[in-house]
N, C-alpha and C positions, 0 to 999 in steps of 0.2 A: 136724783140723789136718794140714797137709802141709808138706813140705820141698821145696825146688827145688835141682836140681843140673844144671849144664851141663858135659858132658864132650866136647863136639864137637871141640875143638881139642887134646885131649890125645893123646899117642902111646901105643900099646899098651905095656904092659898097664894103664896108669894108669886108663882108664875103668872097667874091671872092679874094680880095687882100690878106687877112690873110691866106686863104687856099693855094693860089699859093706860098706865101712866105714860108709856112711850107713845101709844097711839094718839094721846091728847096733844103731843108735841108735833105731830106730822103736819106738814104744810101740804096744800093741794099738789098732787102729782108725786108726792114722796112715798117711799115704800119702807116698811119695817120687815126685816128678815129675822125670823125667830127660830132658834133650835130648841126643841122641846123633847121630853122623854116619852110623851104619849100624845094621842089625839085629844085636844082640849075641848071636848064636846060642850061643856058649860060656858066656854068663852064665846062661841059663835053667836048666840043671841045678843050678847053685849056688844060685839063688834058690829052687828047689823044695826043696833040702836044708834051707834055712832056714825053710821053711814059710810063705813069702809068695806072694801072688798077683801076677801081672804081666799087664798089658794093653799091647799094642804097637800104635801107630798110625803108619803110614808117611805122610809128607807129600809133596805133589807135587814139592817141591824136593829130595827125596831124604833129608831129615832124618827122624829117628825120635823119637817121643815115647813114653816108657815111664811107665806108672803102676804103681808097686809098692806093694802094700798089705799091712800086717801085719793078719791077721784079729783081730776083737774076741775078747776072752776068752770061753770058753764059760760059759754061765750056770751058776751054782752053786746047789745046793738047800739 
């Protein structure tokens, strides 16, 4: 399952705030798809602190797509 979030037209620091709020709601295995107006360099350390993986794709029109995924739970024995 995935969630979608468009922060392209929000003034700083709203994109980071909204993304971090949405990340906090992700269950293991879920993905947050974000449309952003630029590469959010200051966001990456915050995502790493929260234990999520992020893939960044820059589009020809200058927009950025982020795919933020909370890892699956480790297998238990």
